[in-house]
C-alpha positions as CSV (number, residue, x, y, z in Angstrom):
1,X,31.9,8.7,3.1
2,X,35.0,8.0,0.9
3,X,34.4,6.0,-2.2
4,X,36.0,2.6,-2.5
5,X,36.7,0.7,-5.8
6,X,33.9,-1.9,-6.0
7,X,30.4,-2.7,-4.8
8,X,29.0,-6.2,-5.2
9,X,25.6,-6.0,-6.9
10,X,23.4,-8.9,-7.9
11,X,26.3,-11.3,-8.2
12,X,28.9,-9.0,-9.8
13,X,31.6,-6.6,-8.6
14,X,30.7,-3.3,-10.1
15,X,32.8,-0.1,-10.0
16,X,31.6,2.3,-7.3
17,X,30.2,4.9,-9.7
18,X,28.5,2.4,-11.8
19,X,26.4,0.7,-9.1
20,X,23.1,2.2,-10.0
21,X,19.4,1.4,-9.8
22,X,16.4,2.5,-11.8
23,X,14.5,5.6,-10.5
24,X,11.3,3.6,-10.5
25,X,12.6,1.0,-8.2
26,X,9.9,0.0,-5.7
27,X,12.3,0.2,-2.8
28,X,13.1,3.8,-3.6
29,X,9.4,4.8,-3.6
30,X,8.1,2.8,-0.7
31,X,11.1,1.7,1.4
32,X,10.6,-2.0,0.7
33,X,14.0,-3.3,1.7
34,X,16.1,-4.7,4.5
35,X,19.6,-3.9,5.5
36,X,22.5,-4.6,7.9
37,X,25.4,-2.6,9.2
38,X,28.6,-4.6,10.0
39,X,32.0,-3.6,11.2
40,X,35.4,-5.1,10.4
41,X,38.4,-4.4,12.5
42,X,42.2,-4.6,12.1
43,X,43.7,-7.1,14.5
44,X,47.2,-8.4,15.1
45,X,46.3,-11.5,13.1
46,X,44.5,-9.9,10.2
47,X,41.2,-8.2,9.4
48,X,38.2,-9.6,11.3
49,X,34.5,-9.0,10.7
50,X,32.6,-8.9,14.0
51,X,29.8,-11.4,14.2
52,X,29.4,-11.5,10.4
53,X,27.3,-14.6,10.3
54,X,25.0,-13.3,13.0
55,X,24.4,-10.2,11.0
56,X,23.6,-12.1,7.8
57,X,21.2,-14.4,9.8
58,X,19.4,-11.3,11.0
59,X,19.2,-9.9,7.4
60,X,17.6,-13.2,6.4
61,X,15.1,-12.9,9.3
62,X,14.2,-9.4,8.3
63,X,13.6,-10.3,4.7
64,X,11.3,-13.2,5.9
65,X,9.4,-10.9,8.1
66,X,9.0,-8.2,5.4
67,X,8.2,-10.7,2.6
68,X,11.2,-10.0,0.5
69,X,12.6,-13.1,-1.4
70,X,16.0,-14.0,-0.2
71,X,17.8,-15.8,-3.1
72,X,21.2,-16.3,-1.5
73,X,22.3,-18.4,1.4
74,X,23.8,-16.8,4.5
75,X,27.0,-18.6,3.8
76,X,27.2,-17.2,0.3
77,X,26.7,-13.6,1.6
78,X,29.3,-14.1,4.4
79,X,31.9,-14.9,1.7
80,X,30.8,-12.0,-0.4
81,X,31.2,-9.6,2.5
82,X,34.8,-10.8,2.9
83,X,35.5,-10.5,-0.8
84,X,34.2,-6.9,-0.9
85,X,36.6,-6.1,1.9
86,X,39.5,-7.8,0.1
87,X,39.0,-6.3,-3.3
88,X,38.7,-2.8,-1.8
89,X,41.9,-3.3,0.1
90,X,40.3,-2.5,3.4
91,X,41.9,-3.5,6.7
92,X,39.0,-2.1,8.7
93,X,35.7,-0.6,7.7
94,X,31.9,-0.7,7.6
95,X,30.0,-3.2,5.5
96,X,26.5,-2.4,4.3
97,X,24.4,-5.2,2.8
98,X,20.9,-4.1,1.5
99,X,18.3,-6.0,-0.4
100,X,15.2,-4.3,-1.9
101,X,12.5,-4.5,-4.5
102,X,13.4,-3.0,-7.9
103,X,11.3,-2.5,-11.0
104,X,8.3,-4.4,-12.2
105,X,5.7,-2.9,-9.9
106,X,5.0,0.7,-9.1
107,X,1.9,0.2,-6.9
108,X,2.0,-0.6,-3.3
109,X,1.9,-4.4,-4.0
110,X,5.5,-5.3,-4.9
111,X,4.4,-8.5,-6.6
112,X,6.2,-8.8,-9.9
113,X,9.1,-6.6,-8.9
114,X,12.6,-8.0,-9.2
115,X,14.8,-8.1,-6.1
116,X,18.3,-6.5,-5.8
117,X,21.1,-7.4,-3.4
118,X,24.1,-5.1,-2.9
119,X,27.0,-5.2,-0.5
120,X,29.3,-2.2,-0.1
121,X,32.2,-1.4,2.2
122,X,34.1,1.7,3.1
123,X,36.3,3.2,5.9
124,X,34.3,4.7,8.8
125,X,35.4,6.1,12.1
126,X,33.5,6.8,15.2
127,X,29.8,7.3,14.3
128,X,29.1,9.8,17.1
129,X,32.6,11.3,17.0
130,X,35.9,10.5,18.8
131,X,35.1,13.1,21.5
132,X,31.8,11.4,22.1
133,X,33.5,8.0,22.6
134,X,35.9,9.6,25.1
135,X,33.7,12.2,26.9
136,X,30.1,11.2,26.1
137,X,27.4,12.8,24.0
138,X,24.4,15.1,24.6
139,X,21.0,13.4,24.0
140,X,17.4,14.7,23.8
141,X,14.2,12.7,24.2
142,X,12.5,13.1,20.9
143,X,8.9,14.2,20.4
144,X,8.7,11.5,17.7
145,X,7.6,8.1,19.2
146,X,9.3,4.9,18.2
147,X,7.4,2.8,15.7
148,X,5.5,0.0,17.4
149,X,4.5,-3.5,16.5
150,X,1.0,-2.5,15.7
151,X,2.3,-0.2,12.9
152,X,5.4,-1.9,11.7
153,X,8.1,-4.4,12.9
154,X,10.6,-2.5,15.0
155,X,12.8,-5.6,15.4
156,X,13.2,-6.0,11.6
157,X,15.7,-3.8,9.9
158,X,13.3,-2.6,7.2
159,X,14.6,0.4,5.2
160,X,11.3,2.2,5.3
161,X,11.0,2.0,9.0
162,X,14.1,4.1,9.5
163,X,12.4,7.3,8.4
164,X,11.2,7.3,12.0
165,X,14.8,7.4,13.1
166,X,15.7,10.0,10.5
167,X,13.0,12.4,11.8
168,X,14.2,12.0,15.4
169,X,17.9,12.3,14.6
170,X,17.6,15.4,12.4
171,X,15.4,17.1,15.0
172,X,17.9,16.4,17.7
173,X,20.8,17.7,15.6
174,X,18.9,20.9,14.8
175,X,18.3,21.4,18.5
176,X,22.0,21.3,19.2
177,X,22.2,17.7,20.5
178,X,24.3,14.8,19.3
179,X,21.6,12.1,19.3
180,X,17.9,11.4,19.9
181,X,16.3,9.0,22.3
182,X,12.9,7.6,21.4
183,X,10.1,6.6,23.7
184,X,7.4,4.1,22.6
185,X,3.6,4.9,22.6
186,X,3.4,3.9,26.3
187,X,6.1,6.4,27.2
188,X,8.8,3.8,27.9
189,X,12.3,4.1,26.6
190,X,12.8,2.2,23.4
191,X,16.2,3.1,21.9
192,X,18.3,5.8,20.3
193,X,17.7,6.7,16.6
194,X,20.2,3.9,15.7
195,X,21.5,2.5,19.0
196,X,20.4,0.4,21.9
197,X,20.5,1.9,25.4
198,X,21.9,0.7,28.7
199,X,21.3,2.4,32.0
200,X,23.2,1.9,35.3
201,X,21.4,2.7,38.6
202,X,22.4,1.5,42.1
203,X,24.9,-1.0,40.7
204,X,22.4,-2.7,38.4
205,X,22.5,-2.4,34.6
206,X,19.2,-2.2,32.7
207,X,18.4,-2.3,29.0
208,X,14.9,-2.0,27.4
209,X,13.5,-5.2,26.0
210,X,12.6,-5.7,22.3
211,X,8.9,-5.6,23.4
212,X,9.5,-1.9,24.2
213,X,10.5,-1.3,20.5
214,X,14.2,-1.9,20.9
215,X,16.1,-3.6,18.1
216,X,17.5,-7.0,19.1
217,X,21.0,-5.5,18.5
218,X,24.0,-7.7,18.0
219,X,26.3,-5.2,19.8
220,X,23.7,-5.0,22.5
221,X,23.8,-8.8,22.9
222,X,27.6,-8.9,22.9
223,X,27.9,-6.2,25.5
224,X,25.1,-7.8,27.6
225,X,26.9,-11.1,27.6
226,X,30.4,-9.7,28.3
227,X,29.2,-7.6,31.2
228,X,27.3,-10.5,32.7
229,X,30.4,-12.7,32.4
230,X,32.4,-10.0,34.0
231,X,30.2,-10.2,37.1
232,X,27.8,-7.4,36.7
233,X,24.0,-7.7,37.5
234,X,22.3,-7.0,34.2
235,X,18.7,-7.4,33.0
236,X,16.1,-6.4,30.5
237,X,13.8,-3.9,32.2
238,X,11.1,-1.3,31.4
239,X,12.9,2.1,31.6
240,X,11.1,5.4,32.0
241,X,12.3,8.9,31.1
242,X,12.5,9.7,34.8
243,X,14.7,6.6,35.4
244,X,17.2,8.2,32.9
245,X,17.3,11.4,34.9
246,X,18.1,9.4,38.1
247,X,20.6,7.2,36.4
248,X,24.2,6.9,37.5
249,X,25.4,6.0,34.0
250,X,23.9,5.7,30.5
251,X,25.5,4.5,27.3
252,X,24.5,3.5,23.8
253,X,25.6,0.4,21.9
254,X,25.4,-0.3,18.2
255,X,27.5,-1.4,15.2
256,X,28.1,2.2,14.2
257,X,28.1,3.7,17.7
258,X,30.1,0.8,19.3
259,X,29.9,1.8,23.0
260,X,29.3,5.5,23.4
261,X,28.8,7.2,26.8
262,X,25.9,9.6,27.3
263,X,26.9,12.5,29.5
264,X,23.7,14.5,29.3
265,X,20.0,13.9,28.7
266,X,17.5,16.7,28.2
267,X,20.1,19.2,29.5
268,X,20.5,17.2,32.7
269,X,23.9,15.6,33.5
270,X,24.0,11.8,33.7
271,X,25.6,11.1,37.1
272,X,28.4,13.6,37.4
273,X,28.4,14.3,33.7
274,X,31.4,12.1,32.8
275,X,31.5,8.5,31.7
276,X,31.3,6.1,34.6
277,X,33.2,2.9,35.5
278,X,30.6,0.5,34.1
279,X,30.6,2.4,30.8
280,X,34.4,2.4,30.6
281,X,34.4,-1.3,31.4
282,X,31.9,-2.0,28.6
283,X,34.1,-0.1,26.2
284,X,37.2,-2.0,27.3
285,X,35.5,-5.4,26.9
286,X,33.9,-4.6,23.6
287,X,36.9,-2.9,21.9
288,X,39.3,-5.4,23.3
289,X,37.2,-8.2,21.8
290,X,36.5,-6.8,18.4
291,X,40.2,-5.8,18.0
292,X,41.4,-9.3,19.1
293,X,43.2,-8.0,22.2
294,X,40.9,-10.0,24.5
295,X,40.3,-13.7,24.0
296,X,36.8,-13.6,25.5
297,X,34.8,-14.6,22.4
298,X,37.1,-15.6,19.5
299,X,34.1,-17.1,17.8
300,X,32.7,-13.7,17.1
301,X,35.7,-12.7,14.9
302,X,35.4,-13.9,11.3
303,X,38.7,-13.3,9.5
304,X,38.7,-12.3,5.8
């Protein structure tokens, strides 16, 4: 990560190196926070943030679910995200809003703790590597199970819940893979460590439902809509590990991952081991839309 000039913190633009919190912040000790990841793209008509308002709406939903006071309006934070891009001179990049409990309580009950809101932005390339985007990645099913609704809220982007993803991701990397795939407690596919999953089999595209532990991803929703509009048969379905071994194509979607092909799962090639036509079409539709080259959903681009 390359530093930029400013981070917006609690209403002020603060120099990157001065954006600090107290070591006794509740969110640091207990993971009591919520966050978003958002991408901005350079287009022929200027820098556009992809589905910015939808991301901030989801942040507001997450804070409501987690019981974190949300002091700003969605509209205010949308403008702050644009301002952070502008003051840092970024034509494209990744935006990270995060809100969390600060000092005032050190026990498990955060009552009495103040609440911080920060928004940072920086340049960021392909999350899973340029080669991964082009040729696909190697994935392993994790021994760690995806957190379920009886233990947490997998559809809320709570900071503490992501230790589940960290454990799966680091184990996969140590094992020589690029990414992890998590099953839920029933043995059904939930998602990657930070991505939603799509599987193609016999001409039908499947994606696990949120009830399986998948995040209601904004990139997932976008790709789902565009593939359906393009004439593909696509549906939410329960997906098993064996289904993945039989799949013709598998790909991940996410703000960071964009549309990334999966070429191998558990040392088994997916299809013929190369990205398939549906995956390539999903990439074309998504990248063409976010970069403003396709006029499929202009309402998704919010120019700074």
